[in-house]
Biopython code that builds the backbone (N, CA, C, O; Angstrom):
import numpy as np
from Bio.PDB.StructureBuilder import StructureBuilder

atoms = [
    (1, "UNK", "N", (9.682, -7.373, -4.236)),
    (1, "UNK", "CA", (10.279, -7.260, -5.555)),
    (1, "UNK", "C", (9.253, -7.489, -6.652)),
    (1, "UNK", "O", (9.410, -6.975, -7.760)),
    (2, "UNK", "N", (8.220, -8.241, -6.365)),
    (2, "UNK", "CA", (7.209, -8.535, -7.378)),
    (2, "UNK", "C", (6.421, -7.308, -7.787)),
    (2, "UNK", "O", (5.797, -7.296, -8.848)),
    (3, "UNK", "N", (6.442, -6.288, -6.969)),
    (3, "UNK", "CA", (5.605, -5.114, -7.237)),
    (3, "UNK", "C", (6.395, -3.923, -7.762)),
    (3, "UNK", "O", (5.865, -2.813, -7.816)),
    (4, "UNK", "N", (7.649, -4.129, -8.149)),
    (4, "UNK", "CA", (8.468, -3.026, -8.644)),
    (4, "UNK", "C", (7.864, -2.357, -9.872)),
    (4, "UNK", "O", (7.828, -1.129, -9.957)),
    (5, "UNK", "N", (7.398, -3.142, -10.808)),
    (5, "UNK", "CA", (6.842, -2.580, -12.040)),
    (5, "UNK", "C", (5.618, -1.727, -11.726)),
    (5, "UNK", "O", (5.466, -0.628, -12.259)),
    (6, "UNK", "N", (4.753, -2.233, -10.864)),
    (6, "UNK", "CA", (3.559, -1.468, -10.476)),
    (6, "UNK", "C", (3.945, -0.178, -9.752)),
    (6, "UNK", "O", (3.365, 0.880, -9.992)),
    (7, "UNK", "N", (4.935, -0.284, -8.861)),
    (7, "UNK", "CA", (5.407, 0.892, -8.132)),
    (7, "UNK", "C", (5.880, 1.968, -9.098)),
    (7, "UNK", "O", (5.470, 3.124, -8.994)),
    (8, "UNK", "N", (6.749, 1.591, -10.045)),
    (8, "UNK", "CA", (7.293, 2.582, -10.971)),
    (8, "UNK", "C", (6.231, 3.144, -11.897)),
    (8, "UNK", "O", (6.319, 4.307, -12.291)),
    (9, "UNK", "N", (5.233, 2.354, -12.255)),
    (9, "UNK", "CA", (4.136, 2.893, -13.054)),
    (9, "UNK", "C", (3.389, 3.976, -12.283)),
    (9, "UNK", "O", (2.899, 4.937, -12.875)),
    (10, "UNK", "N", (3.303, 3.824, -10.974)),
    (10, "UNK", "CA", (2.592, 4.806, -10.161)),
    (10, "UNK", "C", (3.403, 6.074, -9.902)),
    (10, "UNK", "O", (2.832, 7.164, -9.886)),
    (11, "UNK", "N", (4.707, 5.966, -9.701)),
    (11, "UNK", "CA", (5.495, 7.106, -9.233)),
    (11, "UNK", "C", (6.475, 7.680, -10.257)),
    (11, "UNK", "O", (7.125, 8.688, -9.979)),
    (12, "UNK", "N", (6.592, 7.073, -11.414)),
    (12, "UNK", "CA", (7.650, 7.460, -12.360)),
    (12, "UNK", "C", (7.636, 8.942, -12.712)),
    (12, "UNK", "O", (8.700, 9.550, -12.828)),
    (13, "UNK", "N", (6.478, 9.529, -12.883)),
    (13, "UNK", "CA", (6.435, 10.934, -13.312)),
    (13, "UNK", "C", (6.783, 11.925, -12.217)),
    (13, "UNK", "O", (7.311, 12.999, -12.506)),
    (14, "UNK", "N", (6.499, 11.588, -10.964)),
    (14, "UNK", "CA", (6.757, 12.564, -9.907)),
    (14, "UNK", "C", (7.935, 12.219, -9.002)),
    (14, "UNK", "O", (8.282, 13.016, -8.130)),
    (15, "UNK", "N", (8.551, 11.069, -9.182)),
    (15, "UNK", "CA", (9.655, 10.642, -8.311)),
    (15, "UNK", "C", (10.809, 11.637, -8.398)),
    (15, "UNK", "O", (11.287, 11.953, -9.488)),
    (16, "UNK", "N", (11.250, 12.124, -7.249)),
    (16, "UNK", "CA", (12.380, 13.039, -7.173)),
    (16, "UNK", "C", (13.539, 12.324, -6.486)),
    (16, "UNK", "O", (13.378, 11.764, -5.401)),
    (17, "UNK", "N", (14.690, 12.346, -7.116)),
    (17, "UNK", "CA", (15.876, 11.736, -6.536)),
    (17, "UNK", "C", (16.698, 12.846, -5.891)),
    (17, "UNK", "O", (17.095, 13.801, -6.558)),
    (18, "UNK", "N", (16.950, 12.715, -4.603)),
    (18, "UNK", "CA", (17.595, 13.795, -3.860)),
    (18, "UNK", "C", (19.115, 13.672, -3.831)),
    (18, "UNK", "O", (19.797, 14.597, -3.391)),
    (19, "UNK", "N", (19.646, 12.563, -4.287)),
    (19, "UNK", "CA", (21.093, 12.386, -4.318)),
    (19, "UNK", "C", (21.576, 12.566, -5.750)),
    (19, "UNK", "O", (21.342, 11.695, -6.588)),
    (20, "UNK", "N", (22.240, 13.668, -6.048)),
    (20, "UNK", "CA", (22.707, 13.889, -7.420)),
    (20, "UNK", "C", (23.862, 12.951, -7.768)),
    (20, "UNK", "O", (24.616, 12.528, -6.893)),
    (21, "UNK", "N", (23.985, 12.643, -9.017)),
    (21, "UNK", "CA", (25.107, 11.855, -9.508)),
    (21, "UNK", "C", (26.368, 12.708, -9.373)),
    (21, "UNK", "O", (26.374, 13.871, -9.776)),
    (22, "UNK", "N", (27.406, 12.152, -8.823)),
    (22, "UNK", "CA", (28.655, 12.879, -8.573)),
    (22, "UNK", "C", (29.550, 12.804, -9.809)),
    (22, "UNK", "O", (30.559, 12.099, -9.802)),
    (23, "UNK", "N", (29.188, 13.523, -10.862)),
    (23, "UNK", "CA", (29.882, 13.418, -12.136)),
    (23, "UNK", "C", (31.354, 13.828, -12.046)),
    (23, "UNK", "O", (32.208, 13.151, -12.619)),
    (24, "UNK", "N", (31.666, 14.900, -11.356)),
    (24, "UNK", "CA", (33.065, 15.349, -11.267)),
    (24, "UNK", "C", (33.954, 14.266, -10.665)),
    (24, "UNK", "O", (35.042, 13.995, -11.172)),
    (25, "UNK", "N", (33.493, 13.659, -9.597)),
    (25, "UNK", "CA", (34.242, 12.585, -8.957)),
    (25, "UNK", "C", (34.337, 11.383, -9.893)),
    (25, "UNK", "O", (35.418, 10.821, -10.072)),
    (26, "UNK", "N", (33.219, 10.989, -10.488)),
    (26, "UNK", "CA", (33.160, 9.830, -11.381)),
    (26, "UNK", "C", (34.123, 9.989, -12.554)),
    (26, "UNK", "O", (34.855, 9.059, -12.892)),
    (27, "UNK", "N", (34.121, 11.159, -13.167)),
    (27, "UNK", "CA", (34.944, 11.378, -14.362)),
    (27, "UNK", "C", (36.442, 11.386, -14.064)),
    (27, "UNK", "O", (37.246, 11.231, -14.983)),
    (28, "UNK", "N", (36.835, 11.563, -12.801)),
    (28, "UNK", "CA", (38.253, 11.473, -12.428)),
    (28, "UNK", "C", (38.767, 10.043, -12.557)),
    (28, "UNK", "O", (39.949, 9.826, -12.823)),
    (29, "UNK", "N", (37.888, 9.077, -12.371)),
    (29, "UNK", "CA", (38.300, 7.683, -12.276)),
    (29, "UNK", "C", (37.848, 6.802, -13.435)),
    (29, "UNK", "O", (38.358, 5.694, -13.603)),
    (30, "UNK", "N", (36.900, 7.280, -14.234)),
    (30, "UNK", "CA", (36.354, 6.446, -15.300)),
    (30, "UNK", "C", (36.589, 7.121, -16.647)),
    (30, "UNK", "O", (36.196, 8.268, -16.861)),
    (31, "UNK", "N", (37.222, 6.403, -17.530)),
    (31, "UNK", "CA", (37.542, 6.862, -18.875)),
    (31, "UNK", "C", (36.271, 6.940, -19.723)),
    (31, "UNK", "O", (35.388, 6.094, -19.589)),
    (32, "UNK", "N", (36.173, 7.939, -20.587)),
    (32, "UNK", "CA", (34.985, 8.100, -21.440)),
    (32, "UNK", "C", (34.774, 6.939, -22.399)),
    (32, "UNK", "O", (33.661, 6.747, -22.890)),
    (33, "UNK", "N", (35.814, 6.161, -22.678)),
    (33, "UNK", "CA", (35.680, 5.013, -23.569)),
    (33, "UNK", "C", (35.290, 3.737, -22.826)),
    (33, "UNK", "O", (35.060, 2.708, -23.461)),
    (34, "UNK", "N", (35.212, 3.781, -21.511)),
    (34, "UNK", "CA", (34.887, 2.594, -20.712)),
    (34, "UNK", "C", (33.463, 2.128, -20.985)),
    (34, "UNK", "O", (32.568, 2.935, -21.234)),
    (35, "UNK", "N", (33.270, 0.817, -20.935)),
    (35, "UNK", "CA", (31.917, 0.259, -20.991)),
    (35, "UNK", "C", (31.307, 0.407, -19.604)),
    (35, "UNK", "O", (31.899, -0.002, -18.605)),
    (36, "UNK", "N", (30.114, 0.997, -19.554)),
    (36, "UNK", "CA", (29.458, 1.260, -18.273)),
    (36, "UNK", "C", (28.101, 0.577, -18.270)),
    (36, "UNK", "O", (27.276, 0.796, -19.156)),
    (37, "UNK", "N", (27.885, -0.256, -17.254)),
    (37, "UNK", "CA", (26.611, -0.938, -17.064)),
    (37, "UNK", "C", (25.944, -0.355, -15.831)),
    (37, "UNK", "O", (26.503, -0.409, -14.735)),
    (38, "UNK", "N", (24.764, 0.197, -16.002)),
    (38, "UNK", "CA", (23.964, 0.699, -14.881)),
    (38, "UNK", "C", (22.858, -0.320, -14.663)),
    (38, "UNK", "O", (21.851, -0.319, -15.371)),
    (39, "UNK", "N", (23.050, -1.185, -13.684)),
    (39, "UNK", "CA", (22.086, -2.235, -13.395)),
    (39, "UNK", "C", (21.047, -1.688, -12.432)),
    (39, "UNK", "O", (21.375, -1.268, -11.322)),
    (40, "UNK", "N", (19.794, -1.693, -12.862)),
    (40, "UNK", "CA", (18.735, -1.088, -12.062)),
    (40, "UNK", "C", (18.616, 0.392, -12.364)),
    (40, "UNK", "O", (18.403, 1.204, -11.463)),
    (41, "UNK", "N", (18.754, 0.742, -13.640)),
    (41, "UNK", "CA", (18.884, 2.144, -14.046)),
    (41, "UNK", "C", (17.581, 2.930, -14.033)),
    (41, "UNK", "O", (17.599, 4.137, -14.274)),
    (42, "UNK", "N", (16.452, 2.285, -13.759)),
    (42, "UNK", "CA", (15.193, 3.027, -13.737)),
    (42, "UNK", "C", (14.914, 3.667, -15.079)),
    (42, "UNK", "O", (14.899, 2.986, -16.105)),
    (43, "UNK", "N", (14.693, 4.964, -15.080)),
    (43, "UNK", "CA", (14.426, 5.651, -16.348)),
    (43, "UNK", "C", (15.699, 6.177, -16.999)),
    (43, "UNK", "O", (15.625, 6.874, -18.011)),
    (44, "UNK", "N", (16.867, 5.859, -16.441)),
    (44, "UNK", "CA", (18.135, 6.159, -17.098)),
    (44, "UNK", "C", (18.716, 7.530, -16.830)),
    (44, "UNK", "O", (19.469, 8.040, -17.659)),
    (45, "UNK", "N", (18.395, 8.146, -15.703)),
    (45, "UNK", "CA", (18.869, 9.514, -15.454)),
    (45, "UNK", "C", (20.394, 9.593, -15.410)),
    (45, "UNK", "O", (20.971, 10.553, -15.921)),
    (46, "UNK", "N", (21.056, 8.605, -14.810)),
    (46, "UNK", "CA", (22.510, 8.634, -14.739)),
    (46, "UNK", "C", (23.121, 8.403, -16.114)),
    (46, "UNK", "O", (24.075, 9.084, -16.491)),
    (47, "UNK", "N", (22.583, 7.453, -16.863)),
    (47, "UNK", "CA", (23.095, 7.192, -18.207)),
    (47, "UNK", "C", (22.896, 8.401, -19.115)),
    (47, "UNK", "O", (23.752, 8.695, -19.949)),
    (48, "UNK", "N", (21.796, 9.090, -18.964)),
    (48, "UNK", "CA", (21.549, 10.290, -19.763)),
    (48, "UNK", "C", (22.577, 11.377, -19.447)),
    (48, "UNK", "O", (23.078, 12.040, -20.356)),
    (49, "UNK", "N", (22.891, 11.560, -18.177)),
    (49, "UNK", "CA", (23.911, 12.545, -17.807)),
    (49, "UNK", "C", (25.279, 12.158, -18.370)),
    (49, "UNK", "O", (26.023, 13.016, -18.847)),
    (50, "UNK", "N", (25.604, 10.880, -18.314)),
    (50, "UNK", "CA", (26.869, 10.420, -18.877)),
    (50, "UNK", "C", (26.900, 10.640, -20.391)),
    (50, "UNK", "O", (27.913, 11.078, -20.935)),
    (51, "UNK", "N", (25.812, 10.342, -21.057)),
    (51, "UNK", "CA", (25.733, 10.548, -22.514)),
    (51, "UNK", "C", (25.931, 12.024, -22.860)),
    (51, "UNK", "O", (26.611, 12.348, -23.834)),
    (52, "UNK", "N", (25.348, 12.904, -22.078)),
    (52, "UNK", "CA", (25.485, 14.340, -22.315)),
    (52, "UNK", "C", (26.921, 14.814, -22.116)),
    (52, "UNK", "O", (27.304, 15.880, -22.598)),
    (53, "UNK", "N", (27.708, 14.015, -21.405)),
    (53, "UNK", "CA", (29.109, 14.348, -21.158)),
    (53, "UNK", "C", (30.052, 13.477, -21.979)),
    (53, "UNK", "O", (31.187, 13.224, -21.576)),
    (54, "UNK", "N", (29.575, 13.025, -23.128)),
    (54, "UNK", "CA", (30.351, 12.289, -24.128)),
    (54, "UNK", "C", (30.804, 10.890, -23.716)),
    (54, "UNK", "O", (31.744, 10.364, -24.310)),
    (55, "UNK", "N", (30.177, 10.280, -22.735)),
    (55, "UNK", "CA", (30.368, 8.854, -22.484)),
    (55, "UNK", "C", (29.409, 8.136, -23.431)),
    (55, "UNK", "O", (28.216, 8.437, -23.443)),
    (56, "UNK", "N", (29.916, 7.188, -24.224)),
    (56, "UNK", "CA", (29.067, 6.611, -25.258)),
    (56, "UNK", "C", (28.875, 5.099, -25.182)),
    (56, "UNK", "O", (28.002, 4.556, -25.859)),
    (57, "UNK", "N", (29.664, 4.424, -24.382)),
    (57, "UNK", "CA", (29.589, 2.966, -24.309)),
    (57, "UNK", "C", (28.745, 2.596, -23.088)),
    (57, "UNK", "O", (29.245, 2.019, -22.122)),
    (58, "UNK", "N", (27.448, 2.943, -23.150)),
    (58, "UNK", "CA", (26.561, 2.879, -21.991)),
    (58, "UNK", "C", (25.491, 1.807, -22.156)),
    (58, "UNK", "O", (24.930, 1.623, -23.237)),
    (59, "UNK", "N", (25.226, 1.111, -21.064)),
    (59, "UNK", "CA", (24.213, 0.057, -21.068)),
    (59, "UNK", "C", (23.397, 0.146, -19.791)),
    (59, "UNK", "O", (23.946, 0.368, -18.712)),
    (60, "UNK", "N", (22.103, -0.023, -19.908)),
    (60, "UNK", "CA", (21.234, -0.009, -18.746)),
    (60, "UNK", "C", (20.367, -1.247, -18.708)),
    (60, "UNK", "O", (19.874, -1.701, -19.740)),
    (61, "UNK", "N", (20.179, -1.797, -17.511)),
    (61, "UNK", "CA", (19.353, -2.983, -17.322)),
    (61, "UNK", "C", (18.327, -2.671, -16.248)),
    (61, "UNK", "O", (18.667, -2.248, -15.143)),
    (62, "UNK", "N", (17.067, -2.887, -16.593)),
    (62, "UNK", "CA", (15.984, -2.667, -15.640)),
    (62, "UNK", "C", (14.736, -3.299, -16.213)),
    (62, "UNK", "O", (14.492, -3.211, -17.417)),
    (63, "UNK", "N", (13.950, -3.930, -15.376)),
    (63, "UNK", "CA", (12.656, -4.414, -15.841)),
    (63, "UNK", "C", (11.756, -3.187, -15.883)),
    (63, "UNK", "O", (11.119, -2.816, -14.897)),
    (64, "UNK", "N", (11.728, -2.582, -17.045)),
    (64, "UNK", "CA", (11.102, -1.270, -17.149)),
    (64, "UNK", "C", (9.589, -1.305, -17.015)),
    (64, "UNK", "O", (8.898, -2.086, -17.670)),
    (65, "UNK", "N", (9.115, -0.461, -16.171)),
    (65, "UNK", "CA", (7.694, -0.195, -16.083)),
    (65, "UNK", "C", (7.364, 0.830, -17.165)),
    (65, "UNK", "O", (8.215, 1.635, -17.543)),
    (66, "UNK", "N", (6.156, 0.799, -17.650)),
    (66, "UNK", "CA", (5.763, 1.728, -18.704)),
    (66, "UNK", "C", (6.002, 3.181, -18.303)),
    (66, "UNK", "O", (6.420, 3.993, -19.128)),
    (67, "UNK", "N", (5.738, 3.509, -17.043)),
    (67, "UNK", "CA", (5.948, 4.871, -16.568)),
    (67, "UNK", "C", (7.401, 5.289, -16.635)),
    (67, "UNK", "O", (7.698, 6.437, -16.966)),
    (68, "UNK", "N", (8.312, 4.381, -16.328)),
    (68, "UNK", "CA", (9.743, 4.686, -16.382)),
    (68, "UNK", "C", (10.187, 4.896, -17.819)),
    (68, "UNK", "O", (11.002, 5.776, -18.092)),
    (69, "UNK", "N", (9.664, 4.101, -18.738)),
    (69, "UNK", "CA", (10.005, 4.259, -20.155)),
    (69, "UNK", "C", (9.538, 5.616, -20.654)),
    (69, "UNK", "O", (10.291, 6.323, -21.324)),
    (70, "UNK", "N", (8.324, 5.983, -20.339)),
    (70, "UNK", "CA", (7.800, 7.286, -20.775)),
    (70, "UNK", "C", (8.614, 8.428, -20.187)),
    (70, "UNK", "O", (8.908, 9.399, -20.885)),
    (71, "UNK", "N", (8.980, 8.330, -18.926)),
    (71, "UNK", "CA", (9.779, 9.394, -18.313)),
    (71, "UNK", "C", (11.152, 9.484, -18.972)),
    (71, "UNK", "O", (11.651, 10.585, -19.202)),
    (72, "UNK", "N", (11.768, 8.346, -19.279)),
    (72, "UNK", "CA", (13.065, 8.352, -19.951)),
    (72, "UNK", "C", (12.973, 9.117, -21.262)),
    (72, "UNK", "O", (13.814, 9.972, -21.539)),
    (73, "UNK", "N", (11.963, 8.822, -22.073)),
    (73, "UNK", "CA", (11.828, 9.501, -23.364)),
    (73, "UNK", "C", (11.581, 10.992, -23.176)),
    (73, "UNK", "O", (12.095, 11.806, -23.944)),
    (74, "UNK", "N", (10.810, 11.353, -22.175)),
    (74, "UNK", "CA", (10.554, 12.766, -21.894)),
    (74, "UNK", "C", (11.850, 13.464, -21.455)),
    (74, "UNK", "O", (12.177, 14.535, -21.967)),
    (75, "UNK", "N", (12.583, 12.869, -20.517)),
    (75, "UNK", "CA", (13.829, 13.467, -20.025)),
    (75, "UNK", "C", (14.849, 13.626, -21.143)),
    (75, "UNK", "O", (15.541, 14.642, -21.214)),
    (76, "UNK", "N", (14.945, 12.637, -22.008)),
    (76, "UNK", "CA", (15.913, 12.699, -23.102)),
    (76, "UNK", "C", (15.575, 13.837, -24.056)),
    (76, "UNK", "O", (16.476, 14.537, -24.518)),
    (77, "UNK", "N", (14.290, 14.036, -24.360)),
    (77, "UNK", "CA", (13.887, 15.140, -25.250)),
    (77, "UNK", "C", (14.139, 16.490, -24.618)),
    (77, "UNK", "O", (14.585, 17.413, -25.299)),
    (78, "UNK", "N", (13.865, 16.629, -23.333)),
    (78, "UNK", "CA", (14.044, 17.892, -22.624)),
    (78, "UNK", "C", (15.510, 18.294, -22.605)),
    (78, "UNK", "O", (15.824, 19.477, -22.740)),
    (79, "UNK", "N", (16.418, 17.325, -22.440)),
    (79, "UNK", "CA", (17.846, 17.607, -22.308)),
    (79, "UNK", "C", (18.531, 17.908, -23.651)),
    (79, "UNK", "O", (19.639, 18.442, -23.665)),
    (80, "UNK", "N", (17.899, 17.578, -24.755)),
    (80, "UNK", "CA", (18.538, 17.795, -26.067)),
    (80, "UNK", "C", (18.516, 19.237, -26.488)),
    (80, "UNK", "O", (19.013, 19.575, -27.562)),
]
sb = StructureBuilder()
sb.init_structure("model")
sb.init_model(0)
sb.init_chain("A")
sb.init_seg("    ")
for serial, (resi, resn, name, xyz) in enumerate(atoms, 1):
    if name == "N":
        sb.init_residue(resn, " ", resi, " ")
    sb.init_atom(name, np.array(xyz, "f"), 0.0, 1.0, " ", f" {name:<3s}", serial, name[0])
structure = sb.get_structure()
């Protein structure tokens, strides 16, 4: 666990997640006004998808590595 920040600094730009977020299933059970906490959110890919689908009460917690922060900002700009 002590090396998580170093790990994410090394892999943040090329890390590929092979399990997609199941938005259709999620949206059946979770109201758009619900407060959502993504603990361990990394660069925020799930929160970004939720935001794009009008979920607005979103919170993410992660000891962010610089690489993850940069990727989050890049992903957010690309999706806009």
